[in-house]
N, C-alpha and C positions, 0 to 999 in steps of 0.2 A: 397876816401877810403870807405865812406858810400854808394856810388853808386856801388863800386865793390861788397861790402857785399849784397846789395840788389839783384844784378845780380846773385851772387852765390846761394843766399837762394832760387831765383826763379827758379833754375834747378830742374825739378822733381826728378832725382836721388838723387841729394843733400838733397832734403826735406825728402826722405825716411831714408837716413843715418842719418840726423839730428834728426828725431823723434826717430829713433831706439836708438841712442847713449843717447839721453836725458832720454828715458824711462829706459835704461840701469843704468844711473847714479841715477836716482830717486829711482829705486827699490834696487840698491846696497847700497845706502846711508842709507835708512831706516832699512834694514836689518842688515847692519854693526853696527848700534847703539847698538843693544842687543848683538851681538856677541863680540863688544868692552868691554861693560859692564860685560859680563860674562868671561873676560879675555881669549877668544878663538880666538885671533886674527890670530894665525897659522891656525885655523880650515878652514877658507876660503881658504887658499893656498892649505891645504891638500886635501879638497874636490874638488877643481879646477883641481888638477892633477888627483885625483881618477876618475873624470868623462870622462877622455880620453878613457879608455878601454870601457865604456859604450856607448859612441859615436861611437867607431868603431864597436863593435859587432851590434848595431842597424843598421849600414849601411852595415855590411856583411850580416845580415839576410833579409833586404829588398832592398838593392841596390839603393836606393834613399836618396837624401840629403833632408830631411825635419826637421825643426827646432822642430816640435812637436814630431816626433819619437826620435830625439836626446835628447829632454828633458826627454822622458820616459826612455831611456837607461842611460843617466847620473843619473837619478834620482835614479834608481835601483842599479847602482854602488854606488853612494853616499851614500845610505842606508846601502849596504854591508860594505862601508869603515866605517862608524859610528859605526856599531855593532862590526866591527873588532877592532877599537880603544877601545870601552868599554870592549870587551872580554880581550884584551891585559893588560889593565889597572886593571881589576878585578882579573884575574887569574896569574898575575905575579907581580913581585916587580918593573916593570917600571913605570915612571911617565907618565903623560898624554903627555907631550911634545915629550918624546922618542917614544911612541906609534903612535903619529901622524907622526913622521919622518919616522918610519918604514912603515906605511901604504901608505904615500906619495911616497916614492921611489918605493915600490913594485907595486903599482897600476900604477904609471906612467911608470915604465919600461914594464909592461905588455901592456900598451897602445902604447908605442914605437914599440914593437914586432908586435902587431896587425897593427899598420899603416904601418910598412914596409911590411907586408904580402899583405895588400891591395894595396899598390903602385906597388907591383910585380904581382898582379892578372890580369885578363883580363880587369876589369873595373878601374885598378889603375889610369890611366891618367885622367880619367873623375872625380875621386873622390874629388880631392882637399882637402882631410882632413888634410893635413899638414898645411894649412891655420889656422887650429884651434890651432896650437901651439902658434902663435903670433898674430893671428886674422887678418881679412880683412873686414873691415866695408864696403867696396866698394860692396862687394858680396850680401849685403843685398837687398831683394826684397820686394814688398808690402805684399806678404803673410807672410813673416818672421816678419814685423813690426806689422802687425794685430794679430800675434801670441803672440808677446811681449806685445802688448796692453792688450790682453785678461789675459795673465799670470801675468803681473804686477797690473792689476786692481784687481784680485782675492786675490793676495799677500797683496796688501795694505788693502784690505777689511777685510782680516782676521787679520792682525796686528792692525787695527783699533778697531776691535770687542773684540779682546783678549789683548788690550793694558794694562789693569789693571793687568792681570794675568801675562803678559810677564814683566811688570815693576817690580812686586814683585819679580818673579823668577830671573830676572837679578840682582837685588840688594841683595837679601837674599833667596837663595834657601832653606836653613834650616828652616827660618821662614815660607815660603810658604808651606813646606812640613807639618810643625806642624799645620798650619791652614787647611790641608785637600786638598790642591791644588795637581793635579797630575803632580808632578815635571818630573817624568820620561817621561811622555806624552809630557809635554812642552819642554823638552830637545830634544827629537826626532823631535818635530815639529819645533823647532828652527833650527836643523840641515837640515830639509827639506827645510825651507825657504832659507838656505845658498845655498843649492845645485841648488834650482830654479834660485836664483840670479847669481850663478856661470854660469849655462847654458846658461841663457839669454845673458850673457856678453862674452861667449866664442867666438862667432863668431866675435865680435867687437874688443875685446882686446886679445883673446887668453888665454890659460890655464896659461901661465906664469905671465901675468900681472893682471888678473881679481881680484885677492885678494886685489890689490892696490885701486880699486875702492870700495871695500867692507869696508876697514878700513880707508883710508885717509879721505873721507868726514865726517865720524863720529867723528874721532879725531880733525879735524878743527872745526866741530860744538861745540866740548866740550870746546872749549876755548872762546865761546861766551856766554854761559849759563849754570847755574846750574840746570835747569828744564829739565826732561827728554822729556816731549812733545815738548817743544821748540827745544831741541836739535834734535829730530828726523825729525822735520820739516826742520829745517836749514841743516842738513845732506843730506835730499832729494833735497833741493834747490842747495847745494854745487854740489853734483853729477850731477844733470841735467846741471848746468852751465858748469861743467868740460866737459860733453859730447858735450854740445853746442859749446864750444870754441875750442876742439879738431877737430870737424868737419868742422869749419869755418877755421881754420888755415890750415888744411889739403887741403881744397878746394882752397884757394888762393895761395898755394905754391906748386908746382908740386913735385910728388915723396916723398912725406911725408905721413907717415901712420896715420890714424885717432886714432886707439887704443892707441898707445904710446903717441900720443899728447894729448889725453884725460887724460891719467895717469899723464902726466907732467903739464897739466893744474890743476888737483887735488892737485898735489904737490905745485904748485905755490899758490893756495888758502891756502893750509896748511901753506906755509910760511908767508902768509899775517896775517892769524890767530894768529899764534905763536908771530908775533911782535905787532899786534894791537888789540888783543883780549881785551875787556873791563875789565876783572879782572885777567886773567893770562897772558896776552901779556908782551913780554919783554919790549917794549917801554912803555907801561901803567904803568908796575910796576916802571920802571926808573923814569918816570914823577911823579908817586906817591911819590917815595922815595925822590925825589929831593924837592918836595913841603913839604914834612914832615921835611926835614932838614931845609928848609928856616923857616918855622913856629917854629921850635924848636930854631933856632938862634934868630929869633926875639924875642921869648919868653925870652931867656936868656939875651938879650940885655936890654929888659925891666926890668927884675928882677935886673939886674947890676945898671941899671940907678936908679931904686927905692932905691936900698941899697946905692948909693952915695948920693942921696938926703937925706936920713935919717941921714947919717953920717954928711952931711954938716949942717943940721939942728941942730944935737946935738952939 
């Protein structure tokens, strides 16, 4: 078994896919922590679907499949989507979840229309953009991984430098505003981070599943700690481990997609966290409750024995 895993990892193509999926999981886990604490779990799904028309327009304008160009196109589309959500919630009576649902469906519908147009054009057969719906990690090449390395390094660096501001904004935006922090800018910056993480992950897991890698590692890490710094590190590790497990499983078994397996690996880690988390885990709480009951019964027995001895002495 170990020799087979070593042989799989030694393959150059698998190494690129492994590195790309691990970078995707690391980046998504870190960004997902702030999105989860801001109660914007649906935002990742919304921006993932909103990125599709930006990717299609970038391809239609350039005619080339470049992760960097797709990043620019999806980033512009995601920014427009965030402003659309803000405009709907500000000038209508709709709540943010309804606004996100409207933006998600409209942008995704536009993306499908553009994708169909591309497939029926002269370069439709060579585009392969339909793979971005459900992802195709095997199509990643060295240039894509290098781009992901640069983007993830910049994203992690900015998150590290602005950790104090993002921490305060995630837990109490009103208090941060009272202290003079530019909360509107921080909100748009967080949305930009989500867009970047989404675009980095679209090639591997697609627009349908990329939101799972944004939220699942962050929620899993929440079961293990109450400190945001530790939570961010754990979420990044869980995300990277999910990407590695998905790549290895898809490499060892034929005809299994890497992206969905990475999402299932993240879900499995979430299940382990729910059961075995040191403070909130189901099994941990059951063991703690059983211990408390045993200690309470022992204390009652001691009190009962002490009462009987007093009665016998009197």
